[in-house]
BAFI-3210 file (N, C-alpha, C; in Angstrom, 3 decimals, decimal comma, padded with zeros to 6 digits):
// residues 270
n [1|2|3|4|5|6|7|8|9|10|11|12|13|14|15|16|17|18|19|20|21|22|23|24|25|26|27|28|29|30|31|32|33|34|35|36|37|38|39|40|41|42|43|44|45|46|47|48|49|50|51|52|53|54|55|56|57|58|59|60|61|62|63|64|65|66|67|68|69|70|71|72|73|74|75|76|77|78|79|80|81|82|83|84|85|86|87|88|89|90|91|92|93|94|95|96|97|98|99|100|101|102|103|104|105|106|107|108|109|110|111|112|113|114|115|116|117|118|119|120|121|122|123|124|125|126|127|128|129|130|131|132|133|134|135|136|137|138|139|140|141|142|143|144|145|146|147|148|149|150|151|152|153|154|155|156|157|158|159|160|161|162|163|164|165|166|167|168|169|170|171|172|173|174|175|176|177|178|179|180|181|182|183|184|185|186|187|188|189|190|191|192|193|194|195|196|197|198|199|200|201|202|203|204|205|206|207|208|209|210|211|212|213|214|215|216|217|218|219|220|221|222|223|224|225|226|227|228|229|230|231|232|233|234|235|236|237|238|239|240|241|242|243|244|245|246|247|248|249|250|251|252|253|254|255|256|257|258|259|260|261|262|263|264|265|266|267|268|269|270]
n.u [-034,220|-036,646|-039,053|-040,721|-043,281|-044,192|-046,745|-048,038|-049,603|-047,703|-046,414|-047,917|-046,833|-045,163|-042,330|-041,951|-043,391|-042,151|-040,018|-041,257|-042,769|-040,790|-039,631|-041,752|-042,168|-039,697|-037,845|-034,889|-033,756|-034,177|-035,472|-035,639|-036,533|-034,199|-032,184|-030,309|-030,840|-029,535|-029,927|-030,193|-028,276|-027,066|-026,168|-025,722|-026,400|-028,210|-029,860|-033,132|-034,083|-032,195|-032,202|-032,566|-034,965|-038,413|-038,852|-036,276|-035,942|-037,697|-036,445|-034,099|-035,167|-036,107|-033,823|-032,603|-030,165|-027,515|-024,966|-025,256|-027,253|-025,907|-024,084|-025,758|-027,040|-024,820|-024,122|-026,332|-026,123|-023,773|-024,317|-026,463|-029,258|-031,799|-034,393|-036,236|-037,602|-039,428|-040,182|-042,736|-044,815|-046,732|-047,900|-046,779|-044,477|-042,933|-042,570|-041,027|-038,713|-037,915|-037,259|-035,152|-033,257|-032,715|-034,127|-036,063|-039,117|-042,516|-045,674|-048,814|-050,874|-049,651|-049,205|-047,236|-047,324|-047,959|-050,119|-050,175|-052,509|-053,278|-051,764|-051,891|-053,868|-056,550|-056,288|-053,571|-052,403|-053,322|-052,090|-049,404|-049,514|-050,019|-047,662|-045,880|-046,871|-047,297|-045,075|-042,948|-041,577|-039,732|-039,319|-036,655|-035,913|-033,615|-030,775|-029,673|-026,890|-026,073|-026,666|-025,236|-023,214|-024,504|-026,507|-025,471|-025,972|-028,644|-030,524|-033,640|-034,164|-031,948|-031,279|-033,494|-034,332|-032,514|-032,562|-035,174|-038,192|-039,152|-038,154|-036,383|-037,533|-038,546|-036,654|-034,753|-035,230|-034,986|-035,611|-035,762|-035,446|-036,060|-034,084|-035,650|-037,941|-037,889|-038,029|-036,194|-033,236|-031,745|-030,033|-027,389|-026,738|-023,815|-022,888|-023,387|-021,430|-019,173|-019,543|-019,299|-016,607|-015,381|-016,259|-015,152|-012,458|-012,135|-012,270|-009,927|-006,925|-004,391|-004,925|-005,100|-006,445|-008,904|-008,449|-009,565|-012,309|-012,949|-015,394|-016,467|-019,061|-020,870|-023,134|-022,451|-020,283|-018,257|-016,035|-013,418|-011,501|-009,343|-007,862|-005,541|-004,123|-001,542|-000,608|002,458|005,188|003,771|003,143|003,110|002,390|001,037|-001,029|-002,484|-003,279|-004,893|-006,934|-008,013|-009,097|-010,999|-012,658|-013,703|-015,214|-017,109|-018,512|-019,668|-021,232|-023,030|-024,238|-024,620|-023,286|-021,169|-018,018|-015,270|-012,796|-010,533|-008,558|-006,033|-004,499|-001,708|-001,177|000,529|002,118|001,380]
n.v [056,613|057,284|059,781|061,815|064,131|066,661|068,703|071,782|074,605|077,450|077,189|075,028|072,766|071,110|070,621|069,659|067,251|065,856|064,129|061,954|061,019|060,249|058,170|056,367|055,765|054,976|056,834|058,285|060,864|064,467|067,445|070,607|073,889|074,920|073,215|070,177|067,256|064,337|061,135|062,086|064,073|067,295|067,873|069,588|072,908|075,940|077,300|078,636|079,867|081,550|083,771|087,323|088,489|087,698|087,358|086,854|084,433|082,767|082,662|081,313|078,860|077,921|077,381|079,347|080,568|079,960|078,873|077,683|075,877|074,128|072,955|071,554|069,786|068,306|067,156|065,522|063,716|062,506|061,250|059,651|058,944|056,511|057,317|060,405|063,228|066,051|069,196|071,710|074,652|074,469|072,575|073,554|074,789|072,626|071,146|072,870|072,977|070,314|070,222|072,097|070,802|068,645|066,223|063,163|063,732|064,033|062,588|064,350|063,034|061,302|058,924|059,490|062,103|063,903|065,444|067,789|067,717|065,097|063,677|064,861|066,249|068,659|070,062|069,718|071,113|073,667|074,196|074,216|076,423|078,488|078,418|079,297|081,874|083,310|082,900|082,812|080,494|078,123|074,964|072,745|069,810|068,347|067,496|069,702|069,929|069,464|071,794|073,870|075,385|077,080|078,315|079,447|080,853|081,458|079,627|078,524|076,590|074,458|072,365|071,037|068,882|066,939|066,325|065,942|063,959|063,004|060,874|059,299|059,967|062,536|063,653|064,540|066,930|070,508|073,612|076,856|080,446|082,419|084,983|086,876|087,066|089,002|088,906|088,999|087,424|084,228|083,332|081,748|081,697|083,212|081,939|079,275|078,482|078,961|076,978|074,652|074,804|074,687|072,181|070,415|070,931|069,879|067,225|066,800|065,647|066,974|069,669|072,075|074,328|076,681|079,868|082,122|082,902|084,188|085,385|085,791|086,127|085,787|086,353|084,712|083,277|081,940|082,921|082,202|082,606|081,105|080,907|078,921|076,893|074,457|071,071|070,573|069,355|068,097|067,467|070,403|071,689|069,638|069,008|071,428|071,649|069,358|069,867|072,148|071,125|069,283|071,014|072,622|070,687|069,902|072,289|072,901|070,616|070,763|073,257|073,947|076,030|077,713|077,284|079,149|079,917|079,159|080,145|078,995|079,870|079,292|079,966|079,316|076,826|074,235]
n.w [048,244|050,685|050,892|053,166|054,158|056,495|057,203|058,369|059,979|061,127|064,379|065,335|066,362|064,810|064,760|067,330|067,389|065,409|066,074|067,360|065,228|063,435|064,858|064,931|062,200|061,431|060,344|059,199|058,932|059,139|057,720|058,740|059,143|057,835|058,677|058,376|059,825|060,987|062,194|064,861|064,987|064,123|060,947|058,743|057,419|058,329|061,014|060,797|062,984|063,901|062,368|061,872|061,207|060,378|057,671|056,792|058,116|056,726|054,221|054,885|055,705|053,302|051,966|050,363|049,985|047,906|048,446|050,984|050,347|048,592|050,356|052,090|050,326|049,515|051,954|052,455|050,330|051,043|053,529|052,854|053,718|054,406|054,584|054,823|056,468|055,658|056,847|056,833|056,228|054,310|051,435|049,125|050,119|051,226|048,908|047,417|048,966|048,728|046,004|045,950|047,447|045,946|046,237|045,915|044,275|045,495|044,698|044,451|045,757|047,474|050,104|051,837|052,425|055,139|057,488|060,172|061,618|061,493|063,279|065,738|068,455|068,667|071,020|071,644|069,538|070,046|072,491|071,671|069,999|071,831|073,339|071,415|070,596|072,990|074,719|073,015|072,387|070,562|069,048|068,343|066,664|067,870|069,965|072,618|072,841|070,275|069,051|070,075|068,842|067,173|068,644|070,991|074,097|073,644|074,512|075,822|077,841|078,159|079,881|080,821|079,235|079,678|082,306|083,071|083,594|081,237|078,872|076,082|072,779|073,282|074,924|073,246|072,126|071,742|073,226|072,008|071,916|069,335|067,641|066,280|067,799|069,683|072,496|074,494|075,982|076,838|079,773|081,582|084,982|086,423|088,665|088,209|086,339|087,909|089,848|088,323|087,563|090,109|091,108|089,212|089,642|092,195|091,616|090,389|091,220|091,285|091,436|093,839|094,651|093,578|092,541|091,246|089,006|085,953|083,862|080,496|078,843|075,723|072,935|070,812|071,672|074,384|076,777|079,101|082,081|084,324|087,465|089,216|091,884|092,049|092,966|094,554|092,693|090,720|087,168|085,693|083,209|081,788|083,589|083,731|081,071|080,692|082,539|081,392|078,969|079,962|081,353|079,321|077,942|079,896|080,483|078,004|077,718|079,878|079,757|077,129|075,956|073,606|073,968|073,402|074,278|076,862|079,409|081,455|084,358|086,222|089,459|091,449|093,624|095,989]
ca.u [-034,537|-038,052|-039,271|-041,979|-043,454|-045,103|-047,212|-048,943|-049,404|-046,642|-046,808|-048,843|-046,114|-044,525|-040,983|-042,050|-043,895|-041,361|-039,212|-042,130|-043,142|-039,614|-039,488|-042,850|-042,021|-038,293|-037,259|-033,525|-033,298|-035,193|-035,166|-036,509|-036,089|-032,841|-031,223|-030,326|-030,601|-029,417|-029,705|-030,091|-027,160|-027,153|-025,075|-025,457|-027,469|-028,224|-031,220|-033,916|-034,347|-031,146|-032,390|-032,957|-036,333|-039,223|-038,597|-034,984|-036,136|-038,330|-035,425|-033,206|-035,923|-036,257|-032,471|-032,457|-028,744|-026,949|-023,824|-025,773|-027,989|-024,934|-023,512|-026,755|-027,186|-023,622|-024,189|-027,355|-025,559|-022,720|-024,917|-027,356|-030,304|-032,811|-035,643|-036,069|-038,858|-039,310|-041,211|-043,069|-046,132|-047,661|-047,396|-045,905|-043,185|-042,137|-042,190|-039,932|-037,526|-037,524|-036,573|-033,883|-032,294|-032,563|-034,692|-037,113|-040,375|-043,659|-046,949|-049,727|-051,729|-048,809|-049,494|-046,113|-047,645|-048,637|-050,513|-050,070|-053,822|-053,419|-050,974|-052,063|-055,224|-056,772|-055,751|-052,113|-052,043|-053,597|-051,012|-048,212|-049,726|-049,855|-046,227|-045,213|-047,324|-047,208|-043,748|-041,906|-040,796|-039,640|-038,682|-035,801|-035,836|-032,221|-030,290|-029,072|-025,451|-025,860|-026,985|-024,526|-022,389|-025,370|-027,404|-024,838|-026,534|-030,029|-031,405|-034,649|-033,932|-031,265|-031,070|-034,738|-034,507|-031,546|-032,821|-036,587|-038,668|-039,477|-036,979|-036,637|-037,540|-038,799|-035,442|-033,830|-035,669|-034,423|-036,433|-034,996|-036,209|-035,382|-033,721|-036,699|-039,105|-037,735|-038,515|-035,065|-032,310|-031,615|-028,706|-027,063|-026,109|-022,372|-022,657|-023,406|-020,100|-018,253|-019,715|-018,740|-015,149|-015,000|-016,493|-014,166|-011,163|-012,108|-012,087|-008,589|-006,039|-003,244|-005,367|-005,347|-007,306|-009,311|-008,270|-010,566|-012,943|-013,393|-016,221|-016,767|-020,072|-021,361|-024,200|-021,889|-019,144|-018,081|-014,616|-013,252|-010,136|-009,376|-006,592|-005,500|-002,879|-001,333|000,155|003,898|005,759|002,959|003,506|002,290|001,847|000,083|-002,188|-003,270|-003,872|-005,969|-008,026|-008,593|-009,909|-012,143|-013,530|-014,427|-016,190|-018,184|-019,326|-020,473|-022,199|-024,038|-024,925|-024,777|-022,591|-020,060|-016,800|-014,252|-011,472|-010,345|-007,169|-005,719|-003,319|-001,189|-000,740|001,448|002,038|001,250]
ca.v [057,341|057,580|061,144|062,100|065,536|066,980|070,059|072,382|076,032|077,823|077,158|073,939|071,667|070,187|070,240|068,892|065,905|065,232|063,031|060,790|060,521|059,553|056,914|055,488|055,356|054,624|057,835|058,542|062,247|065,528|068,787|071,499|075,286|075,159|072,254|068,772|066,498|062,920|060,270|062,868|065,013|068,342|067,617|070,754|073,896|077,081|077,352|079,842|080,476|082,536|084,934|088,526|088,853|086,561|087,185|086,174|083,060|082,029|082,439|080,256|077,603|077,488|077,172|080,302|080,851|078,894|078,226|076,810|074,811|073,163|072,233|070,609|068,748|067,473|066,380|064,484|062,701|061,798|060,410|058,712|058,405|055,683|058,073|061,767|063,942|067,478|069,950|072,988|075,194|074,194|071,636|074,301|075,024|071,393|070,756|073,754|072,508|069,045|070,528|072,785|069,848|067,565|064,999|062,594|064,455|063,246|062,869|065,134|062,148|060,327|058,664|060,015|063,497|063,846|066,738|067,821|067,375|063,644|063,051|065,608|066,654|070,107|070,596|069,761|072,202|074,930|074,377|074,608|077,796|079,389|078,457|080,102|083,256|083,979|082,798|082,871|079,260|077,337|073,670|072,196|068,370|067,904|067,764|071,014|069,887|069,499|073,135|074,878|076,239|078,052|079,001|079,735|081,989|081,717|078,547|078,748|075,653|073,286|071,299|070,344|067,659|065,946|066,000|065,702|062,578|062,612|060,324|058,855|060,965|063,876|064,166|064,939|068,207|071,684|074,813|078,092|081,655|083,029|086,389|087,753|087,137|090,225|088,677|088,880|086,322|083,258|083,366|080,876|082,522|083,011|080,994|077,929|078,230|078,870|075,673|073,631|074,904|074,230|070,738|069,702|071,079|068,938|065,889|066,758|065,525|067,882|071,052|072,234|075,471|077,608|081,208|083,024|082,548|085,389|084,965|086,769|085,490|086,520|085,668|083,725|082,560|082,032|082,907|081,977|082,626|080,460|080,864|077,765|076,441|073,039|070,297|070,628|068,154|067,550|068,016|071,613|071,932|068,578|069,137|072,587|071,346|068,382|070,569|073,039|070,328|068,740|072,126|072,964|069,634|069,896|073,496|072,748|069,540|071,099|074,526|074,090|077,218|077,520|077,750|079,433|080,185|078,969|080,389|078,482|080,543|078,651|081,066|078,850|075,416|074,075]
ca.w [049,454|050,895|051,361|053,841|054,491|057,594|056,910|059,346|060,180|062,059|065,777|065,641|066,998|063,850|065,189|068,569|067,113|064,347|066,610|067,558|063,908|062,890|065,588|064,525|060,798|061,212|059,449|059,690|058,826|059,164|057,224|059,497|059,319|057,352|059,220|058,006|061,049|060,633|063,351|066,089|064,932|063,118|060,018|057,887|057,355|059,245|061,530|060,566|064,292|064,163|061,490|062,613|060,833|059,940|056,241|056,706|058,563|055,627|053,193|055,373|055,700|051,910|051,426|049,261|049,793|047,065|049,094|052,032|049,665|048,086|051,494|052,597|049,301|049,600|053,201|052,276|049,437|051,768|054,565|052,177|054,594|053,740|054,588|055,300|056,730|055,364|057,543|056,219|056,558|053,211|050,438|048,225|050,780|051,309|047,546|047,007|049,683|048,108|044,735|046,223|048,012|044,960|046,778|045,061|044,443|045,924|044,033|045,274|046,543|048,163|051,515|052,609|052,780|056,437|058,033|061,631|062,170|061,492|064,351|066,982|068,792|068,638|072,272|071,526|068,615|070,731|073,470|070,919|069,513|072,973|073,655|070,384|070,566|074,292|075,319|071,994|072,406|069,330|069,284|067,292|066,936|068,014|071,317|072,843|072,588|068,836|068,545|070,844|067,996|066,516|069,562|072,262|074,802|073,291|074,911|076,847|078,930|077,591|080,850|081,118|078,470|080,117|083,702|083,293|083,588|079,868|078,208|074,720|071,713|073,804|075,548|072,197|071,578|072,389|073,107|071,849|071,656|068,184|067,691|065,770|068,679|070,473|073,857|075,398|075,810|077,924|080,370|082,700|086,015|086,541|089,764|087,645|085,770|089,044|090,491|087,432|087,703|091,446|091,217|088,395|090,311|093,317|091,063|089,794|092,386|091,272|091,669|095,276|094,944|092,521|093,088|090,660|087,740|085,249|082,731|079,448|077,978|074,563|072,211|069,884|072,238|075,832|077,129|080,526|082,610|085,635|088,186|090,119|092,498|091,790|093,939|094,323|092,114|089,626|085,856|085,632|081,870|081,470|084,477|083,306|079,766|080,856|083,220|080,386|078,053|080,691|081,691|078,096|077,650|080,880|080,335|076,796|077,941|080,875|079,479|075,680|075,474|072,681|074,640|072,391|074,872|078,302|079,826|082,785|084,910|087,418|090,342|092,477|094,002|097,439]
c.u [-036,047|-038,192|-040,665|-042,074|-044,435|-045,472|-048,180|-048,636|-048,295|-047,176|-047,795|-048,139|-045,441|-043,177|-041,025|-042,442|-043,087|-040,576|-040,052|-042,521|-041,991|-039,411|-040,536|-042,635|-040,591|-037,652|-035,916|-033,163|-034,476|-034,631|-036,149|-035,872|-034,618|-031,799|-031,422|-029,894|-030,638|-029,063|-029,359|-028,909|-027,395|-025,938|-024,716|-026,640|-027,300|-029,650|-031,889|-034,206|-033,312|-031,270|-032,915|-034,372|-037,090|-039,015|-037,280|-035,089|-036,745|-037,308|-034,466|-033,901|-036,086|-034,917|-032,230|-031,006|-028,087|-025,807|-024,294|-026,510|-027,032|-024,340|-024,484|-026,968|-026,016|-023,663|-025,206|-026,819|-024,488|-023,305|-025,848|-028,416|-031,313|-034,131|-035,417|-037,428|-038,629|-040,480|-041,468|-044,482|-047,163|-047,049|-046,439|-044,525|-042,348|-041,709|-041,021|-038,621|-036,997|-036,771|-035,224|-032,810|-032,119|-033,002|-035,745|-038,451|-041,513|-044,893|-047,885|-050,573|-050,942|-049,216|-048,368|-046,289|-048,521|-048,947|-050,513|-051,387|-054,029|-052,719|-051,088|-053,538|-055,327|-056,197|-054,231|-051,673|-052,276|-052,526|-049,731|-048,323|-049,517|-048,388|-045,472|-045,579|-047,102|-045,789|-042,610|-041,054|-040,872|-038,891|-037,841|-035,615|-034,414|-031,772|-029,624|-027,585|-025,141|-026,030|-026,137|-023,717|-023,214|-026,145|-026,768|-025,447|-028,001|-030,987|-032,413|-034,371|-033,249|-031,126|-032,315|-034,796|-033,463|-031,863|-034,267|-036,941|-038,906|-038,222|-037,318|-036,626|-037,706|-037,553|-034,458|-034,255|-035,025|-035,358|-035,531|-035,953|-035,494|-035,106|-034,886|-037,928|-039,073|-038,244|-037,362|-034,234|-032,306|-030,184|-028,575|-026,314|-024,624|-022,035|-022,606|-022,032|-019,067|-018,323|-019,141|-017,219|-014,696|-015,139|-015,459|-012,783|-011,032|-011,878|-010,711|-007,554|-004,920|-003,638|-005,758|-006,297|-007,660|-009,276|-009,300|-011,121|-013,471|-014,135|-016,469|-017,763|-020,470|-022,418|-023,664|-020,778|-019,111|-016,600|-014,469|-011,781|-010,186|-007,970|-006,599|-004,135|-002,775|-000,529|001,632|004,402|004,962|003,442|002,596|001,616|000,763|-001,189|-003,095|-003,979|-005,041|-007,184|-008,753|-009,536|-011,158|-013,150|-014,351|-015,544|-017,374|-019,089|-020,220|-021,553|-023,338|-024,797|-025,237|-024,121|-021,450|-018,804|-015,696|-012,862|-011,500|-008,863|-006,998|-004,423|-002,907|-000,559|000,197|001,278|001,948|001,247]
c.v [057,608|058,981|061,249|063,610|065,657|068,446|070,534|073,852|076,283|077,796|076,073|072,691|070,683|069,704|069,372|067,448|065,181|064,035|061,772|060,165|059,736|058,200|055,906|054,930|054,966|055,536|058,283|060,020|063,221|066,777|069,726|072,867|075,482|074,188|070,863|067,984|065,020|062,104|061,084|063,842|066,046|068,219|068,858|071,697|075,005|077,283|078,696|080,564|081,547|083,770|086,120|088,981|087,611|086,296|086,453|084,723|082,198|081,700|081,330|078,903|077,032|077,239|078,073|080,642|079,683|078,148|077,247|075,622|073,719|072,327|071,186|069,467|067,780|066,586|065,247|063,355|061,876|060,826|059,345|058,118|057,584|056,433|059,437|062,445|065,432|068,210|071,283|073,417|074,949|073,169|072,325|074,522|073,758|070,933|071,603|073,336|071,217|069,293|071,172|071,809|068,611|066,211|064,450|063,291|063,505|063,589|063,593|064,252|061,090|060,180|059,153|061,490|063,469|065,263|066,668|067,439|065,866|062,984|063,789|065,905|068,171|070,763|070,717|070,905|073,565|075,235|074,844|076,056|078,802|079,518|079,339|081,580|083,999|084,018|082,847|081,623|078,539|076,056|073,280|070,715|067,836|068,230|069,123|071,021|069,937|070,910|074,229|075,834|077,346|078,901|079,338|080,980|082,228|080,621|079,000|077,872|074,397|072,134|070,465|068,977|066,602|065,479|065,625|064,236|062,087|062,154|059,932|060,003|062,365|064,490|064,689|066,240|069,349|072,855|076,029|079,254|082,407|084,517|087,280|087,808|088,391|090,066|088,492|087,651|085,416|083,311|082,308|081,734|082,192|082,006|079,553|077,562|078,103|077,495|074,543|073,612|074,311|072,717|069,941|069,785|070,102|067,505|065,716|066,768|066,566|069,346|071,184|073,376|076,228|079,005|082,188|082,418|083,839|084,957|086,118|086,145|086,394|085,709|084,551|082,891|082,735|081,881|082,885|082,036|082,113|080,453|079,737|077,641|074,939|072,385|070,329|069,292|067,570|068,129|069,216|071,783|070,915|068,694|070,282|072,314|070,390|069,024|071,496|072,274|069,782|069,835|072,560|071,959|069,686|071,125|073,383|071,693|069,992|072,389|074,732|075,358|076,829|078,113|077,927|079,641|079,934|079,151|079,871|079,141|079,850|079,724|080,602|077,371|075,343|072,603]
c.w [049,533|051,486|051,970|054,055|055,651|057,450|057,983|059,501|061,190|063,487|066,134|066,175|066,061|064,347|066,434|068,288|066,042|064,855|066,815|066,224|063,279|063,561|065,117|063,124|060,438|060,163|060,025|059,773|058,799|058,495|057,905|059,657|058,972|057,838|058,632|059,234|060,712|061,872|064,599|066,126|063,834|062,208|059,214|057,938|058,375|059,717|061,259|061,873|064,630|063,285|062,298|062,293|060,394|058,450|056,030|057,111|057,462|054,545|053,609|055,298|054,301|051,223|050,210|048,964|049,058|047,732|050,171|051,421|049,180|049,221|052,023|051,613|049,367|050,840|053,091|051,400|050,145|052,793|053,984|053,114|053,802|053,623|055,217|055,413|056,522|056,012|056,839|056,570|055,468|052,273|049,473|048,812|050,811|049,914|047,049|047,687|049,067|046,804|044,982|046,717|047,139|045,505|045,821|045,328|044,775|045,095|044,991|046,191|047,317|049,632|052,424|052,949|054,038|056,920|059,561|062,287|062,275|062,677|065,681|067,212|068,703|069,887|072,210|070,615|069,257|071,775|072,797|070,447|070,643|073,367|072,674|070,512|071,874|074,842|074,305|071,920|071,064|069,638|068,081|067,604|066,946|069,429|071,421|072,506|071,096|068,274|069,178|069,978|067,352|067,501|070,900|072,886|074,543|073,741|075,948|078,059|078,408|078,564|081,083|080,464|078,800|081,535|083,971|083,241|082,170|079,154|076,782|073,743|072,249|074,409|074,521|071,530|072,351|072,165|073,003|071,684|070,538|068,357|067,295|066,662|069,548|071,909|074,831|075,130|077,032|078,453|081,454|083,715|086,135|087,642|089,241|087,094|086,884|089,690|089,640|087,563|089,035|091,588|090,428|089,023|091,466|092,850|090,413|090,924|092,432|091,392|093,132|095,588|093,678|093,109|092,546|089,375|087,117|083,987|081,763|078,466|076,827|073,856|071,330|070,483|073,744|076,143|078,644|080,902|084,045|086,223|089,195|090,784|092,306|092,916|093,573|093,784|090,967|088,288|085,535|084,271|081,524|082,303|084,046|081,985|079,865|081,532|082,245|079,460|078,741|081,029|080,478|077,822|078,608|080,753|079,108|076,998|078,832|080,589|078,015|075,146|074,537|073,303|073,606|072,988|076,364|078,608|081,252|083,251|086,210|088,308|091,448|092,707|095,515|097,776]
res [m|e|v|y|t|l|v|g|k|s|g|t|g|k|s|f|h|a|m|n|l|c|k|k|l|d|i|e|a|i|i|d|d|g|l|f|i|y|k|n|s|v|i|a|g|e|s|a|k|r|a|s|t|k|i|g|a|v|k|v|a|l|f|s|d|d|e|m|q|k|k|v|v|s|a|i|k|q|k|k|p|r|s|i|l|v|l|g|t|s|d|g|m|v|d|r|i|i|r|r|l|e|l|p|e|l|p|a|d|s|l|h|r|i|r|i|e|e|i|t|t|a|e|e|r|e|t|a|h|q|q|r|e|t|l|g|k|h|v|i|p|a|p|a|m|q|l|k|r|t|f|a|g|y|f|m|d|p|l|r|f|f|r|g|k|d|q|g|a|a|a|e|r|t|v|v|r|p|t|y|s|y|m|g|e|y|f|v|a|e|r|v|i|d|d|i|v|t|c|l|a|r|l|t|p|d|i|t|r|v|i|y|v|v|q|n|p|g|a|e|s|y|r|l|k|v|g|v|k|l|r|r|g|c|p|i|w|e|t|a|g|e|f|q|q|q|l|e|a|q|i|e|k|m|t|a|f|n|v|t|e|i|d|i|e|v|r|g|v|s]
***
């Protein structure tokens, strides 16, 4: 396994530029802030962005928890990536992560040790710093849908990277606002969920009407109750079950929320 490291001060854009670096050097996996990301999917770990304090975030990033460390080590051994990029704020930090995850160690003068200054301009680093300090924005080099189980309700803008003009590697990043930034939370308006339910119902021939949508959002989960009328003569149980599954998939895909419960109530036939 080839090991690369990307080192730079906090808020200089390491996570943002990691995807481009991986594409350029054909690196298959990333270790960033407690996450093991392999081929664009979060495989194991716990994001430091979810820690309640900065000290807690550092401990998560260093894989200090033995149980989590074992899970990540096991996942790496199972996936067997040909190459992996470890992100950190100093050489000492990335070396410590490499040892904790039982990765091949790098010599101090290895060409695989990359600094953020080598792949970015001063202007790019300053922009990243302003985004971090002023707006509390943090980037995770993985798609929003891959992070929904961990960050439900905390996304800054999970839709931007699917609808924007920027495609390719940039479209696979997600902006979040960590708990420890104390700058509030991100919410999707209830009207958005109502529209998703209504649109999907219109595409389901056996649903004739949506009577109500009751939402119960939370930081860790999203619960929903939907009342519908069905077409007379249709298989009621099968229709409701299929609508439930499709609704879960579409809400998670379009909002990145972690949908834990959807109750479908059939209020009549017509």
